[in-house]
N, C-alpha and C positions, 0 to 999 in steps of 0.2 A: 502446932503453932497456936499461940494464945494472943488474941487481939482483944482490945476493949470493945464492948458492944457498941454498935453504931446508934447514935441518937437520931439519925435521919430515917425517914420513911423509905422503904424500898423504891417507891415511884420516884422520889427525889434523887436517889442515888443513880437510878437508871438514866434519868434526864441529864444530870450534871456530871456524872462520872462514866457510866457504861457507854453512852452514846457518843460523847466527844472523843473518848479514847478509841471507841470502835470506828469512828470516822477516820481517825488517823490510820488505823490498820487497814481500812478499806483502801485508802490511797496507797499504802505500802504495797498491798497485793496487786493493785492496778498497775503501779509502776513495775512491779516484779514480773508481771505476766504479759504486758503489752508487746514485748519483743517477739513473742510467738506469732502474733498477727502481723506486725509491721516489718518483720524480718525480710520478706521479699523486697520491700521498698529500700531497706537499708543495704541489702546485698547489691541491688542494682545501682544505687546512688554512690556507694562507697567501694564497690568491687570486692566484697568480702568473700573469703572461702569459709568452709565449715569451721575450721579452727578459729579464724578471726571472729566469726559470729558467736561461737561458743565462748570465747574470751570476753567479747564485748558484753554479752548478756550476763556472764558469771562474775564480772568485775563488781557488779552490784553485791554479790554474795561475799566476796573477799573483803570489801570495805565494810560491809555490814558486820561481818565476823570480827574484823579488827576492832570494832567499837564495843564489843560485848563485855570484855573484862573491865575497862574503865567505866562502861555504862552501868554495870552491876554495882560498882562502888558509889557512883554519883546518885544512882537511884536510891540506895540505902541512906545516903547522906543528905540529899536535897529533896527527895520526893519526886514522884512521877510527873506532876503537873509542870514544874519549871523545866525539867529535863526535856519533856516532850515538846513544849512550846519552843524552846531554843533550837532543838535539832531540826524541827520541821522547816525552819528558815533555810537550812542548808539544802534540804530537799527541793525547796522552791527555787533556790539559786541553780541547783543542778538541772532541774527541768527546764529552766530558762536557757541555760547554756546548751543543753541538748537540742533545743528547738532552733537555735541559730548556728549550730556547728557546721563547718564545711570541710572537716577532715576526720579521719578515724581517731586520731589522738584527742581531738576536741570532744567528740561524742563519748569517748571512753572516760574522759575526765568528768563530763556531765553525768554519766551514769554512775561513776564512783561517788560523786557528791550526793546523788539521790540515795545511794546505798547508805552513806553516812547519815543522811537526814532522816531516813525512815527506820534507822536501826533500833530506835527506842520504842517504836509504835506498839509492838506486841508485848515487849517486856514491861513497858510502862503500864499497859493495860492489865497485865497479870499482877504486877505489883500493886496497882490500885485496887484490883479485885481482892487481893489478900488483905489489904488494909480495911476495905469497906464492907466486905461480906464475911459471914461466918464460914469456917472451914468446910462444913458439910455442904455448902452451896458452891464451892470453888470450881468443881468439875463442870457444873452446869454453866456458871458465869463465864469461865474461861472459854468454853465451847461456844457460848453466845457471842463472845468477842471474836472468835474464829469465824463465826458466820458472817461478820462484816467483811473479813478477808475473802470469804467465799463469794460474797456479792461483788467485791472488787475484781476477783478473778473472772466472774461472769461478765462484768462490764468490759473486760479487756479482750473479749472474744468477738462474738457476732455483733454486739453494739459498736465496737471500735471498727470492725470491718465495714459496717454500714456507714459510719461517719466518714470513713476514708473515701467513700463515693461522692461526698459533697465537700470535703475539705482535705487537707493533707496532714501527715503525721507531725509536721513542725507546728502547725496551729494547735493541734491537740495538746502537745507538750507545753506550749505557751499558756493555754487555758489552765492546764493542771498546775503550772507554776503559780498562777494567781490564786487558785483555789487553795493550794497548800499554804500559802502565806496567810490567807484569811483564816484558815483553821488554826494556825499557830496563835494568832491573836485571840480567837474565840476560846481556845484551850486555856490560855492564861487568864482570861476574864471570867469564864464560866465555872471551871472546875474548882471545887472548894479545896482548901489546903488541909491536909491531915497526914499524920505519920503513924506508923505502927507503934503500939504502946511500948514496945521493947526496943525501939530504935537505939542503936549503939552510939555512944558519944566518943568512941575511940578515934584516934587519928587515922589519916589516910593510909600510912604504912601498915598499921595494925589491921585495918580492914582488908588490905590486899593480902596480908599473910594468912587470913582465914581461907583463902582459895586453896592453899596447900592441904588444909584439913578436909576440905570438900573433896579434893581429888584422891584422898586416901580412903574415902568411904566406899566400901564395897557395894552398898545398896545404891549409891549414886550411879556407879558404873553399870549396874544391872539394867537400868533404864536408859542411861546416857548412850551406851554403845549401840543398842538396836535403834534408838531414835535417830542418832546422828548419822548412821549409815543408811537405814531404810527410808526414813522420811526425807532425807536430803536427795535420795535417788528419785523419790516421787516428785519433789520440787523441780529437779533438773528436767524431767520430762514434762511436767505440768506447765512450766514456764517457758519451755522452748522446744525440746526434742520430740514431744508427742506430735506436734504439727508436721514436721518433716516425715515422721513415721507414717502418719495418715496419708500424706501426699505420695510417698514413695512405695510404701507397702500396700496400702489399701487403694492407691491410684485415685484419690479424691482430688477434685479441683479446689481452688483456693476458697471458694464460697462454701463448699462442703466441709473443708478442713475447719473453717471458722465455726460452722454449725456444730461439728463434733467436738471442737474445743470448748464450745459453750456447754455441751453435755458433760464433758469432763469436769468443768468448774462447777456445774450444777451438782454433780456427784459429790464433790468436796463439800458443798454447802449442805446438802442432805446428810452427808456423813458427820460433819461436825455438830449439827443440830441433833441428829439421831443419837450419836455417841454421848453427847452431853446429857440428854434426857435419860438414856438408858443407864448411864453411870449413876445418875442421881437416884433412879429407882432401885438399882441393884444395891446401892449403899444402904437404902432404907431396909433392905432385907439382910443386911450384914455381909454383903459380898463386895469386896474391894475392887477398885478400878484396874488393879494389876492384871486380872484375868482378861478383861476386855482389851487392854493394851496389847498383851502378847498374842491374843487371838487375832487382832488386826494385823500384827506383823506377819504371822504365819499365813494368813489368807492372802495378803499382799504378795508374798513370795510365790505362792502357788499360782496366782493369776499371772505373774510375770513369767513363770515357767511355761504356762500355756501360750503366752505370746511368743516365746522363743521357739517352742516346738511347733506351734501352728500360727505362724506370723500373719497369714492372710485370712484367718478364720475369725470374722467379726471383731476386728481390732477396736472399733469404736465402743462396743459393749465391754470388752475386756478393760480398756483404759478407763472407762467411766466407773466400772466396778472397783477398779484399783483405787480410784480417787475416794470412793465411799469408805472402803475398809482402812485405807491409809490414815484417814482422819482419826482413828482410834489412837494413833501414836501420840497425838497432842495431849492425851491424858497424862503423859509423863510429867508435864509441868505441874499439874494439880497434885499428883502423887508426891513429887519431890517437895513441893511447897508445904505439904502437910508434915513431912518427915523431918524437916530442918527447922531450927529456931527462926522466929519471925524477923530478927534483926539482920539476918543474912539472906533473906528471901531473894533480893535483887541479884546477889552474887551467884546463888544457886541456879536460878533460871537463866541468867545470862551466860553462865558457863556452859550449860547444856546447849543453849542456842548457838554459842560460839562454835562448838564442835559440829553442830548440824550445818552451819553455813560454810565452814571451812570445807567440809565434805561436799556440799553442794557446788562450791566453786571448783573443786577438783573434778567432780563427776561431770558437771556440765561442760567444762573444757575438755576433759578426757574423752567423753562420748564423741565430741566433735573430732578430736584427733583420731580416734579409732575409725570413725566413719570416713574420714579423709584419706585413709590408707587404701580404700577401695576405689575402683574406677568410677567416675561420674557418668551419669546418663547424659545423652545429648541435650535433654531439656534442662539440665542443671541439677536434677535430683540424683539420688544414689540408689544402688541396688538394695533389695530387701535383705540380702545377706549381710550387708554392712550394718544395718540397724540391728539385726538379730545377734550378730557377733558382739556389738557394743553392749546390748542388754544382757547377754549371757555373761560377759565379764563382770558387770555390775551385780548380777545375781549371785555369783560366787561369794562376793564380799558380804552380801546381805545374809546369806545362810550362815556365814561365820559370826556375824553380829547377832543373829537370832540365838545361836548357841551360847553366846556370852551371857545372855540373860540368866540361863540356868547355872552357868559357872559362878557368877557373882551373887546369885540370889542367896539371901540369908534372912533370918528372922528380922522383923522391923526394928530399926534403931531410931532413937529420938534425939541423939546428940551428934554433933559433927565429928567428933573424934573417935566415935565407936567404930 
């Protein structure tokens, strides 16, 4: 990818580009993960069963996913600044609706609006990084952006649990609605306007047609398949099902669950920072990020296998370790950004993101459906066998995705149609 050199100093780009977009991704992950901690309150107040809870949480993913194809086109056409500012207002409206809802339908619509509103946060960040930073810095800058998400995930665990002792979940969402609206305005006013040097001037229909060429590319699938299956499974547990696992399998109380969820999110934060720095250093030695990506996929699968075989053996350590290594899968965005022309960067990264979030919706709902087939405990939890069965089913899919990397792998291509 060839972009014109930036006339701005790195410090200025960090302040006016990396941080504003990073704050958007912070909110995106905070919204995404909060249900793992507030779920007991939602279950009690709305009478939700596991499938209902899985659907409510995962509706964020399906609306998020539905936005990815049009998002890729508008990012390439209008730039990340305007797209991010506009969509954040939808997230603010969704959070406000969620805070005042009195029915399952209403909170579902609120969560859907949140998913639409934050659907651009990561992709806008990655697109802005591709515009403002040289390609050799992309892996590091993308992972620094992901660190904001890690901070958001951390905030959604023990800190949210602590806040719930002095306020309620409705007040938290109302405050988040206000903060999100303010960030939308700040993004529009602070972020400078700039486009890729090779931005396409073709019409909307022609831009959409390029998606067919992306989907024909074998190199795209070598990363898209393992990312969309394996990372979406991580998201499904990180944002919801790891908490019930820790409660039902490890027999932790709600306070301990929140503490261990904090460690899992901390593992993600350490992972994204560590993988970004490591990828940057390996590149200087002539070693591509592909090796680190597939290594992360393999180790993540091994850790999950250990959780299935030994479900009650230090699950907190295993889940935290899984979060660390799963972070290597984020490198797929930087890898694909380098391999495709700059004018279709938005469509490439939103296409892979679409696949990931569709899978996350299916997995998060499906895990709840599998768990719901087992008898519930008297306290409302579920048997350890229910959780192990659900994870084992997901593990089979991940092994298949891991193998597709080697099936589709081929020498580096530089054009979409290759």
